[in-house]
Structures are given as C-alpha cells and as structure tokens.
C-alpha positions as CSV (number, residue, x, y, z in Angstrom):
1,X,122.4,113.7,100.1
2,X,119.3,111.9,101.3
3,X,118.9,110.3,104.6
4,X,116.2,107.9,105.8
5,X,115.6,105.6,108.7
6,X,114.1,102.9,106.3
7,X,115.4,101.9,102.9
8,X,113.7,99.4,100.6
9,X,115.8,97.8,97.8
10,X,113.5,96.7,95.0
11,X,116.1,96.8,92.2
12,X,115.7,93.2,90.8
13,X,118.9,91.9,89.3
14,X,121.0,94.9,90.5
15,X,120.5,94.3,94.2
16,X,123.8,92.3,94.4
17,X,125.8,95.4,93.3
18,X,124.6,97.2,96.5
19,X,124.5,94.1,98.7
20,X,127.2,91.6,97.8
21,X,126.0,89.3,100.5
22,X,122.7,88.8,98.7
23,X,124.3,88.0,95.2
24,X,124.9,84.3,95.9
25,X,121.2,83.7,96.5
26,X,120.0,85.3,93.2
27,X,120.3,84.3,89.6
28,X,119.8,86.8,86.8
29,X,117.3,85.4,84.3
30,X,116.5,86.7,80.8
31,X,112.8,86.9,79.8
32,X,111.4,87.8,76.3
33,X,107.8,88.8,76.1
34,X,106.0,88.9,72.7
35,X,103.1,90.9,71.4
36,X,101.2,91.1,68.2
37,X,99.2,94.1,67.0
38,X,96.5,93.9,66.1
39,X,95.5,90.7,67.9
40,X,96.3,87.9,65.5
41,X,93.9,85.9,63.6
42,X,94.3,82.2,64.5
43,X,95.3,80.1,61.6
44,X,93.1,82.2,59.3
45,X,90.1,82.7,61.5
46,X,89.2,85.7,63.6
47,X,89.3,85.1,67.4
48,X,87.2,86.9,70.0
49,X,89.1,89.0,72.5
50,X,90.2,87.2,75.7
51,X,88.3,88.6,78.7
52,X,90.8,87.2,81.2
53,X,94.5,86.3,81.1
54,X,95.2,82.6,80.5
55,X,98.3,81.1,82.3
56,X,100.0,77.7,82.3
57,X,103.8,77.5,81.9
58,X,103.4,81.0,80.3
59,X,100.6,83.4,79.6
60,X,98.5,85.0,77.0
61,X,96.3,88.1,77.5
62,X,94.6,90.7,75.3
63,X,94.9,94.4,75.9
64,X,91.9,96.0,74.3
65,X,92.6,99.4,75.8
66,X,96.3,99.0,76.2
67,X,98.3,100.2,79.2
68,X,99.6,103.6,80.3
69,X,97.1,105.6,78.3
70,X,96.7,103.3,75.3
71,X,100.1,101.9,74.6
72,X,99.7,98.4,73.1
73,X,96.0,99.0,72.6
74,X,94.5,96.1,70.8
75,X,97.6,93.9,71.3
76,X,97.8,90.2,72.3
77,X,100.7,89.8,74.8
78,X,102.2,86.4,75.3
79,X,105.3,84.7,76.8
80,X,107.6,84.7,78.3
81,X,110.9,82.9,77.9
82,X,112.9,82.0,81.0
83,X,116.7,81.8,80.5
84,X,118.6,81.6,83.8
85,X,122.1,83.1,83.6
86,X,121.5,84.7,80.1
87,X,122.2,88.4,80.2
88,X,121.5,89.1,76.5
89,X,119.1,91.9,75.7
90,X,118.7,91.1,72.0
91,X,115.3,90.0,70.5
92,X,115.6,86.4,69.5
93,X,113.4,84.8,66.8
94,X,113.8,81.4,68.5
95,X,112.2,82.8,71.7
96,X,109.4,84.3,69.6
97,X,108.7,80.8,68.4
98,X,108.9,79.4,72.0
99,X,106.4,82.0,73.1
100,X,104.0,81.1,70.3
101,X,104.3,77.5,71.3
102,X,103.3,78.5,74.9
103,X,100.1,80.1,73.5
104,X,99.3,76.9,71.6
105,X,99.9,74.8,74.8
106,X,97.7,77.1,76.9
107,X,94.9,77.4,74.4
108,X,95.2,75.4,71.2
109,X,92.4,77.4,69.7
110,X,94.6,80.5,69.9
111,X,97.6,78.9,68.0
112,X,99.2,81.5,65.8
113,X,100.1,81.1,62.1
114,X,103.8,81.3,61.3
115,X,103.1,84.6,59.5
116,X,101.7,86.1,62.8
117,X,104.6,84.7,64.8
118,X,107.1,86.3,62.4
119,X,105.3,89.7,62.5
120,X,105.2,89.7,66.3
121,X,107.2,92.2,68.3
122,X,109.1,91.6,71.5
123,X,110.6,93.1,74.6
124,X,113.4,91.6,76.7
125,X,114.1,92.2,80.4
126,X,116.3,90.7,83.1
127,X,114.8,89.4,86.3
128,X,116.2,88.2,89.6
129,X,115.3,84.7,90.7
130,X,116.1,83.5,94.2
131,X,117.7,80.2,94.8
132,X,114.4,78.6,96.0
133,X,112.3,80.5,93.5
134,X,110.4,82.4,96.2
135,X,110.7,86.2,96.4
136,X,112.9,87.8,99.1
137,X,110.6,90.2,101.0
138,X,111.2,91.7,104.4
139,X,113.9,93.1,106.7
140,X,117.5,92.2,106.1
141,X,119.2,92.0,109.4
142,X,122.5,90.4,108.5
143,X,124.6,93.2,110.1
144,X,123.2,94.3,113.5
145,X,124.8,97.8,112.9
146,X,122.5,98.3,110.0
147,X,118.8,98.8,110.8
148,X,116.0,99.7,108.5
149,X,117.1,97.8,105.4
150,X,114.4,96.0,103.6
151,X,114.3,93.9,100.4
152,X,111.6,93.2,97.8
153,X,113.5,91.2,95.1
154,X,113.7,87.8,93.5
155,X,110.2,87.7,92.0
156,X,111.6,86.1,88.8
157,X,108.8,85.4,86.3
158,X,106.1,86.0,88.9
159,X,106.5,89.7,89.4
160,X,103.0,90.5,88.1
161,X,101.6,87.8,90.3
162,X,103.4,88.7,93.5
163,X,104.3,92.4,93.1
164,X,101.2,94.2,94.3
165,X,100.5,91.8,97.2
166,X,104.0,91.7,98.5
167,X,104.5,95.5,98.1
168,X,101.4,95.9,100.2
169,X,102.7,93.4,102.8
170,X,106.0,95.1,103.0
171,X,104.4,98.6,103.4
172,X,102.2,97.2,106.2
173,X,105.2,95.8,108.0
174,X,107.1,99.0,107.6
175,X,104.2,101.0,109.0
176,X,103.5,98.7,111.9
177,X,100.1,97.7,110.5
178,X,98.6,94.2,110.7
179,X,100.3,91.7,108.5
180,X,98.4,91.0,105.3
181,X,100.1,87.6,104.8
182,X,99.9,84.5,106.9
183,X,102.9,84.3,109.3
184,X,104.1,81.1,107.7
185,X,104.3,82.8,104.2
186,X,106.0,85.9,105.6
187,X,108.6,83.7,107.2
188,X,109.1,81.7,104.0
189,X,109.7,84.9,102.0
190,X,112.0,86.5,104.6
191,X,115.5,87.3,103.1
192,X,116.9,86.0,106.4
193,X,115.9,82.4,105.4
194,X,119.2,82.2,103.6
195,X,121.3,83.3,106.6
196,X,119.8,81.3,109.4
197,X,119.9,77.5,109.9
C-alpha cells in the first residue's frame, strides 16, 4: 500500500473510472497515426527530409534518427484521425487515406502515391477530450474532504503540443514555485471550471 499527500491523475480516457464526477466532462476519442518507412517518394520523385514538423488540421514530420534509440528511424509520420466516441482499436484503411489527404492539404508537394499510402503502417490510441477542448490541469477540489488531488487530462489531439508545458506548470504548482503560465490560462485550464458557475 502506497500513501501520498499529493496524487496526480494523468490517465487520459481512464480518469472517469477513478473519478466518476469527471466522466461527464470528457469524451473518448479514437486517433490513428500513420507512418511510412522509409520516407515515401512523392508521386515518383524523391523528397528531401523535413527539418521541422508541419501542422494544419493534422501533421507530418520526418524522424531521421527515430525515437527511443532508433525506433522508426527514417520514417515519415503523419496524421492523425479524430473520431469522438469511437473506441475501436483496429487499423482502418479509410483512416490511412484520410491521413494521407491531410499530408496533401498541409503540403501538396508531399502528396503520397496510392502505393505509398497502401504500404503505410499505423498505430491507434484513445484520447480524452474535454467538453470545451481545453486540457484539465490543476487541483480538483470538488470534495473538501479530499485534498491533494490533481489532474492532467483532456489533452485530446494536442498532447504533444500541451504535454511538456502543462506537466511543468503542474509540477511548479505542486512544489509552490512561481507559475509558468499566465494566471488567465491557468484558470481556463483548471478542472474546477466545470464545477463552478
């Protein structure tokens, strides 16, 4: 048995199982990310490696060195689908096509051939999305008898964008350090926004 004065729940779509009072404010959302190894040729021509991620209603980025010691080295990663309420974890060809369309919309010069789309791999995950599409980060003080309960959930499709910054902000708040966020943003992200008028 572990005890702690402070507990942070950062368990995405599963937070409602531990805190039923939070469940009404979150929707589970399926997301399928695609990748192609090696980086695809674009309609028959070789493309240079992207030096920065490109984003607009989706994303595309190249991983020349991979992640976690070389996993996906040389891959082009793109996506991702956004299917609220869909709990399926199966890889769907239709979403592979949607992800490829996102690449073409972001950067037409990177449009993939149908062969490259068919040969792409994918990964599916479930995400939690808050009712107002903002993460829920901060102290949860619904029950005055329970102190030291904190949330960091509801990032939806913006986990990579928000994750590091909001993790740092929550750690600073827990440790009594100066806030790294403007007060107005901290208030907008507070889980208590759903419980107070």
